[in-house]
C-alpha positions in Angstrom: -12.7 -6.0 -57.5 -13.8 -3.8 -60.4 -13.9 -6.8 -62.8 -16.0 -8.7 -60.2 -18.4 -5.7 -60.0 -18.9 -5.8 -63.8 -19.4 -9.5 -63.6 -22.1 -9.2 -60.9 -23.9 -6.5 -62.9 -23.7 -8.8 -66.0 -25.2 -11.6 -63.9 -28.1 -9.4 -62.8 -28.9 -8.4 -66.4 -28.6 -12.1 -67.5 -31.1 -13.1 -64.8 -33.5 -10.5 -66.2 -32.9 -11.9 -69.7 -31.4 -8.6 -70.9 -28.7 -10.4 -72.7 -27.3 -7.4 -74.6 -26.6 -5.5 -71.4 -25.3 -8.6 -69.8 -22.9 -9.0 -72.8 -21.7 -5.4 -72.3 -20.8 -5.9 -68.6 -19.1 -9.3 -69.2 -17.1 -7.6 -71.9 -16.1 -4.9 -69.4 -15.1 -7.6 -66.9 -12.9 -9.3 -69.6 -11.3 -6.0 -70.6 -10.5 -5.3 -67.0 -9.3 -8.8 -66.2 -8.6 -10.8 -69.4 -7.3 -14.0 -67.8 -10.4 -15.1 -65.9 -12.0 -18.2 -67.4 -15.4 -17.6 -65.8 -15.8 -14.2 -67.5 -15.4 -15.8 -70.9 -17.7 -18.6 -69.9 -20.4 -16.2 -68.8 -20.1 -14.2 -72.0 -20.2 -17.4 -74.0 -23.5 -18.3 -72.3 -24.9 -14.8 -73.1 -23.9 -15.1 -76.7 -25.6 -18.5 -76.9 -28.8 -16.9 -75.6 -28.5 -14.3 -78.4 -28.0 -17.1 -81.0 -24.5 -16.0 -81.8 -23.0 -19.4 -81.5 -19.8 -18.8 -83.5 -18.7 -16.0 -81.2 -19.9 -18.0 -78.2 -17.7 -20.9 -79.3 -14.6 -18.6 -79.4 -15.3 -17.4 -75.8 -16.0 -21.0 -74.6 -12.7 -22.2 -76.1 -10.8 -19.4 -74.5 -12.3 -20.2 -71.1 -11.0 -23.8 -71.2 -7.7 -22.7 -72.5 -7.4 -20.6 -69.4 -8.7 -23.4 -67.2 -8.9 -26.9 -68.6 -10.8 -28.1 -65.5 -13.6 -25.5 -66.1 -16.6 -27.9 -66.5 -19.1 -25.3 -67.6 -16.6 -24.0 -70.2 -16.3 -27.5 -71.8 -20.1 -27.9 -71.7 -20.6 -24.6 -73.5 -18.0 -25.4 -76.0 -19.7 -28.7 -76.7 -23.1 -27.1 -76.9 -21.8 -24.5 -79.4 -20.2 -27.2 -81.6 -23.4 -29.2 -81.5 -25.6 -26.1 -82.3 -23.3 -25.4 -85.3 -23.6 -29.0 -86.5 -20.1 -30.3 -85.5 -21.3 -33.3 -83.6 -17.9 -35.0 -83.5 -16.2 -32.0 -81.8 -19.2 -31.7 -79.5 -18.8 -35.4 -78.4 -15.2 -34.8 -77.5 -16.1 -31.8 -75.3 -18.8 -33.8 -73.5 -16.5 -36.7 -73.0 -14.0 -34.3 -71.4 -16.7 -33.1 -69.0 -17.4 -36.7 -68.0 -13.7 -37.3 -67.4 -13.8 -34.3 -65.0 -17.2 -35.2 -63.5 -18.5 -38.7 -64.5 -21.9 -38.1 -62.9 -22.6 -35.0 -64.9 -26.1 -35.7 -66.2 -26.1 -32.7 -68.6 -23.0 -34.0 -70.4 -24.5 -37.5 -70.5 -27.6 -36.2 -72.2 -25.8 -33.9 -74.6 -23.5 -36.8 -75.6 -26.6 -38.8 -76.6 -27.8 -35.8 -78.6 -24.5 -35.5 -80.4 -24.7 -39.3 -81.2 -28.2 -38.8 -82.5 -27.1 -36.0 -84.8 -24.3 -38.1 -86.2 -26.8 -40.9 -87.0 -29.1 -38.6 -88.8 -26.2 -37.3 -90.8 -25.2 -40.8 -91.9 -28.8 -41.7 -92.8 -29.2 -38.5 -94.8 -26.0 -39.1 -96.8 -27.2 -42.6 -97.9 -30.7 -41.4 -98.7 -29.5 -38.5 -100.7 -27.5 -40.9 -102.9 -30.8 -43.0 -103.3 -32.6 -39.7 -104.2 -35.0 -40.2 -101.3 -35.2 -36.5 -100.7 -38.2 -36.6 -98.4 -36.2 -38.8 -96.0 -33.3 -36.4 -96.1 -35.6 -33.5 -95.3 -37.0 -35.5 -92.3 -33.4 -36.3 -91.1 -32.3 -32.7 -91.4 -35.3 -31.5 -89.5 -34.5 -33.9 -86.6 -30.8 -32.9 -86.7 -31.7 -29.2 -86.7 -33.6 -29.7 -83.4 -30.2 -30.2 -81.8 -28.1 -28.1 -84.2 -30.3 -25.0 -85.0 -27.4 -22.9 -86.2 -26.0 -25.4 -88.7 -25.9 -23.9 -92.1 -24.8 -27.2 -93.7 -27.9 -29.0 -92.5 -30.2 -26.1 -93.6 -28.5 -26.0 -97.0 -29.0 -29.8 -97.5 -32.6 -29.5 -96.5 -33.1 -26.6 -98.9 -31.5 -28.4 -101.8 -33.8 -31.5 -101.2 -36.8 -29.2 -100.9 -35.8 -27.7 -104.3 -35.4 -31.2 -105.8 -38.9 -32.1 -104.4 -40.4 -29.0 -106.2 -41.1 -27.2 -102.9 -39.4 -24.0 -104.2 -40.9 -21.4 -101.8 -39.7 -23.4 -98.8 -36.3 -24.0 -100.3 -35.9 -20.3 -101.2 -36.9 -19.2 -97.7 -34.2 -21.3 -96.1 -31.5 -20.2 -98.6 -32.5 -16.5 -98.2 -32.3 -16.7 -94.4 -28.7 -17.9 -94.7 -27.8 -15.3 -97.3 -29.1 -12.6 -95.0 -26.6 -13.7 -92.4 -23.8 -14.6 -94.9 -24.2 -13.1 -98.4 -21.1 -15.0 -99.5 -22.3 -18.5 -98.7 -21.7 -20.4 -102.0 -24.0 -23.2 -101.0 -26.9 -20.9 -100.3 -26.3 -19.0 -103.6 -26.3 -22.4 -105.4 -29.7 -23.4 -103.8 -31.2 -20.0 -104.6 -30.1 -20.5 -108.2 -31.4 -24.1 -108.3 -34.9 -22.9 -107.3 -35.0 -20.3 -110.1 -33.6 -22.9 -112.5 -36.4 -25.4 -111.7 -39.0 -22.6 -111.9 -37.8 -22.0 -115.5 -36.2 -18.6 -114.6 -33.0 -19.8 -116.3 -31.3 -16.4 -116.9 -31.6 -15.4 -113.2 -30.5 -18.9 -112.1 -27.3 -18.6 -114.1 -26.5 -15.3 -112.3 -26.7 -17.1 -108.9 -24.6 -20.0 -110.2 -21.9 -17.7 -111.5 -22.0 -15.8 -108.1 -21.6 -19.1 -106.2 -18.6 -20.1 -108.4 -17.0 -16.7 -107.7 -17.2 -17.5 -104.0 -16.2 -21.2 -104.5 -14.6 -21.9 -107.9 -14.5 -25.6 -107.2 -18.3 -25.9 -106.3 -19.1 -29.0 -108.4 -22.9 -28.7 -108.1 -23.0 -25.1 -109.1 -20.6 -25.8 -112.0 -22.8 -28.6 -113.3 -26.1 -26.7 -112.8 -24.6 -23.6 -114.6 -23.5 -25.7 -117.5 -27.0 -27.4 -117.7 -28.8 -24.2 -117.4 -26.8 -22.5 -120.3 -27.2 -25.6 -122.5 -31.0 -25.9 -121.8 -31.5 -22.2 -122.5 -29.6 -22.4 -125.8 -31.3 -25.5 -127.1 -34.8 -24.2 -126.2 -34.2 -20.9 -127.9 -32.8 -22.6 -131.0 -35.9 -24.9 -131.1 -38.2 -21.8 -130.8 -36.3 -20.1 -133.6 -36.5 -23.1 -135.9 -40.3 -23.4 -135.1 -40.9 -19.7 -136.0 -39.0 -20.2 -139.3 -41.3 -23.2 -140.1 -38.4 -25.7 -139.9 -40.5 -28.2 -137.9 -38.2 -31.2 -138.4 -35.2 -29.2 -136.9 -37.4 -27.8 -134.1 -38.4 -31.4 -133.2 -34.7 -32.5 -133.0 -33.7 -29.5 -130.9 -36.5 -29.9 -128.4 -35.7 -33.6 -128.1 -32.0 -32.8 -127.5 -33.1 -30.2 -124.8 -35.2 -32.8 -123.1 -32.1 -35.0 -122.6 -30.1 -32.4 -120.8 -31.6 -32.5 -117.3 -34.5 -34.8 -116.3 -34.8 -33.1 -112.9 -35.9 -29.7 -114.5 -39.6 -30.5 -114.4 -41.1 -27.1 -115.4 -38.8 -26.5 -118.3 -39.2 -30.1 -119.5 -43.0 -29.7 -119.4 -42.7 -26.7 -121.7 -40.3 -28.6 -124.0 -42.8 -31.5 -124.3 -45.6 -29.1 -125.0 -43.5 -27.3 -127.6 -42.6 -30.6 -129.2 -46.2 -31.6 -129.2 -47.0 -28.4 -131.1 -44.4 -29.4 -133.7 -45.9 -32.8 -134.0 -49.3 -31.3 -134.5 -47.9 -29.1 -137.3 -46.4 -32.3 -138.8 -49.9 -33.9 -138.5 -48.4 -36.6 -136.1 -51.4 -36.1 -133.9 -51.0 -39.2 -131.7 -47.3 -38.3 -131.0 -48.5 -34.8 -130.2 -51.0 -36.2 -127.7 -48.3 -38.3 -126.1 -46.0 -35.2 -125.7 -48.8 -33.1 -124.2 -49.6 -36.0 -121.8 -45.9 -36.1 -120.7 -46.1 -32.3 -120.2 -49.1 -32.5 -117.9 -47.6 -35.4 -116.0 -44.7 -33.2 -115.1 -46.9 -30.1 -114.4 -50.6 -30.8 -113.9 -51.4 -27.0 -113.8 -50.0 -26.4 -117.3 -53.0 -25.0 -119.2 -51.3 -24.6 -122.5 -50.5 -28.4 -122.7 -54.2 -29.3 -121.9 -55.4 -26.9 -124.6 -52.9 -28.3 -127.2 -53.9 -31.9 -126.3 -57.6 -31.1 -126.4 -57.2 -29.7 -129.9 -55.4 -32.8 -131.0 -58.2 -34.9 -129.5 -60.7 -32.8 -131.5 -58.7 -33.3 -134.7 -58.6 -37.1 -134.1 -62.3 -37.2 -133.2 -61.6 -38.3 -129.6 -64.3 -36.0 -128.3 -64.8 -37.5 -124.8 -61.1 -36.9 -124.1 -61.3 -33.4 -125.6 -64.3 -32.6 -123.4 -62.4 -33.8 -120.3 -59.4 -31.6 -121.1 -61.5 -28.5 -121.8 -63.4 -29.1 -118.6 -60.1 -29.1 -116.7 -59.1 -25.9 -118.4 -62.4 -24.1 -117.8 -62.4 -25.1 -114.1 -58.9 -23.5 -113.8 -59.5 -20.4 -115.9 -63.1 -19.5 -116.5 -62.8 -17.3 -119.6 -65.3 -16.9 -122.4 -62.8 -18.4 -124.8 -62.4 -21.6 -122.7 -66.2 -21.8 -122.2 -66.7 -21.7 -126.0 -64.0 -24.4 -126.6 -65.7 -26.6 -124.1 -69.1 -26.0 -125.6 -67.8 -26.8 -129.1 -66.3 -30.1 -127.9 -69.5 -31.0 -126.1 -71.5 -30.4 -129.3 -69.0 -32.5 -131.3 -69.2 -35.3 -128.7 -73.0 -35.2 -128.9 -72.9 -35.3 -132.7 -70.4 -38.2 -132.7 -72.9 -40.3 -130.7 -75.6 -39.9 -133.4 -75.7 -41.6 -136.7 -73.2 -40.0 -139.1 -75.4 -39.3 -142.1 -72.4 -38.0 -144.2 -70.6 -41.3 -143.6 -73.8 -43.3 -144.4 -74.0 -41.5 -147.8 -70.2 -41.6 -148.3 -69.9 -37.8 -148.7 -67.8 -35.0 -147.2 -69.4 -32.7 -144.6 -69.1 -29.8 -147.1 -70.8 -31.8 -149.9 -73.1 -29.8 -152.3 -76.8 -30.6 -152.9 -75.9 -32.4 -156.2 -73.2 -34.5 -154.5 -75.7 -35.5 -151.9 -78.3 -36.5 -154.5 -75.7 -38.5 -156.5 -74.5 -40.3 -153.4 -78.1 -41.2 -152.4 -78.8 -42.5 -155.9 -75.7 -44.7 -155.7 -76.3 -46.0 -152.2 -80.0 -46.5 -152.5 -79.6 -48.7 -155.6 -76.7 -50.6 -153.9 -78.7 -51.5 -150.8 -82.3 -51.8 -152.2 -83.9 -55.0 -150.8 -85.0 -56.2 -154.3 -81.4 -56.3 -155.3 -80.7 -58.8 -152.5 -83.8 -60.9 -152.8 -81.8 -64.0 -153.5 -79.4 -63.5 -150.6 -79.5 -65.2 -147.2 -82.0 -63.9 -144.6 -79.2 -62.4 -142.6 -77.8 -60.4 -145.6 -81.3 -59.3 -146.6 -81.9 -57.9 -143.1 -78.6 -56.1 -143.0 -79.1 -54.6 -146.5 -82.7 -53.5 -145.6 -81.3 -51.7 -142.5 -78.7 -49.9 -144.7 -81.4 -49.0 -147.2 -83.4 -47.4 -144.5 -80.4 -45.5 -143.1 -79.6 -44.2 -146.6 -83.1 -42.9 -147.0 -83.0 -41.3 -143.5 -79.7 -39.6 -144.3 -80.9 -38.2 -147.6 -84.1 -36.9 -146.0 -82.1 -34.9 -143.4 -79.2 -33.7 -145.6 -81.3 -32.8 -148.6 -83.5 -30.4 -146.4 -81.5 -27.2 -145.7 -83.3 -26.6 -142.3 -82.9 -30.2 -141.1 -79.3 -30.2 -142.3 -78.5 -27.0 -140.4 -80.0 -28.4 -137.2 -78.1 -31.6 -137.7 -74.8 -29.8 -138.4 -75.2 -27.6 -135.3 -75.6 -30.7 -133.1 -79.2 -30.3 -132.2 -81.3 -33.3 -131.3 -83.6 -33.7 -134.3 -86.2 -35.7 -132.2 -86.3 -32.8 -129.8 -87.3 -30.6 -132.7 -90.3 -32.9 -133.4 -88.6 -35.0 -136.1 -88.9 -38.6 -135.4 -86.2 -40.1 -137.6 -87.5 -43.6 -137.0 -90.7 -42.7 -138.9 -89.2 -42.2 -142.3 -90.4 -44.7 -145.0 -87.3 -45.6 -147.1 -89.5 -46.9 -149.9 -91.5 -43.7 -150.2 -88.3 -41.6 -150.2 -87.0 -43.9 -152.9 -90.1 -43.5 -155.0 -90.2 -39.7 -154.5 -86.5 -39.5 -155.6 -86.8 -41.6 -158.7 -90.3 -40.3 -159.5 -91.6 -43.3 -161.5 -95.4 -43.5 -161.8 -95.4 -47.3 -161.8 -93.5 -50.0 -160.0 -89.8 -50.7 -160.2 -87.8 -53.9 -159.9 -84.3 -55.3 -160.1 -83.8 -57.9 -162.8 -80.7 -60.1 -163.4 -78.8 -59.6 -166.6 -76.2 -62.2 -165.9 -74.6 -63.8 -162.9 -74.2 -61.2 -160.1 -75.2 -58.3 -162.4 -78.4 -56.3 -161.9 -80.0 -53.4 -163.7 -82.8 -51.1 -162.4 -86.0 -51.1 -164.5 -88.8 -48.5 -164.1 -92.4 -49.9 -164.5 
């Protein structure tokens, strides 16, 4: 009678959804009368409402041990198994209910749910092997609707989230499990995996080591720990060789590091950028550009790689590409330095679209005044129309064009003010200088300074000399 009184009070608290008090009274009923199946069944139901499915499972199993015909006991045992992710055991419980009551609609529905969970498990297993991690996450989300307390499903989902680069979500799932069970090796492994993929390799190793302490045969943690240590060592060796100026060795070490784990996107992005820096030091600029491109493909937020590639584009006079990269950088980080780099690239792009007067004269951009004069003398005589009077109309037209460009180039580069404007990328026509108005013949006369005429005369087949009048 006393036990029944405790049970009735437990029922009253259960009805009011005060599950903690209901649990206490059901426990008193069990302590008073430990061989009553319904008391265990009621406490199992209460523990299920509190989300304590493992404890609930123990009570449900005890209830059916005491009374194998206890339908609710079998239902609760099955429900606990299913919530914990053991769909096969759950199916057996629901089938037992249907043996006792073949019209039990709850058992029929729960059996379907257990079958659905088993199907999602099989699909996820196949898709994980195919590396279709998004599909696995989808399957685990569906399975967890029926098995909300299954750590195994949560861990698989978290691992796939990590492999998809969704680290905060993966860490959140793993951390929730570790709060409930700090010794869970799988959760420790996933936590380490997230840190590893975020290039926090030292911290990651600590988690892998901890996981291996809990489960020495944990294959994934063992492999990840080995990869993490190897990657850290190679990267550090590469950095050391680079600092010592041994660029060839640094290149080899970064290349070896890139072969360790293709899944580690962030670390590999840094390795590609580092190798790009090595290539730029070795003046292998196109290879450096390729490495930086690989880096930003892996991590499109990696500012350092964009800056390195932009500099290589500048060095190879690919100014449009340089401007594009500097624009990306400036949009992300609006600093004075990035603004100036963008401005410099835009100036060089603008300059590249004008005539290259240095190239026309065949001189370096740092050429002295005397070098510019010598170059003009040589080029003007080479392209003067009189020298090509016997050539075809097409050749005469081309040489006349070149003669005018040489005069134009000399006019700009021999005048310090005009040269300064030109070098700074200013539009000369905006400054009131119409470069199309230059008279190449007048420039030629002024340069050579002859009071009379001048002509080219043949001194033999294909040979000419210049004669002042």
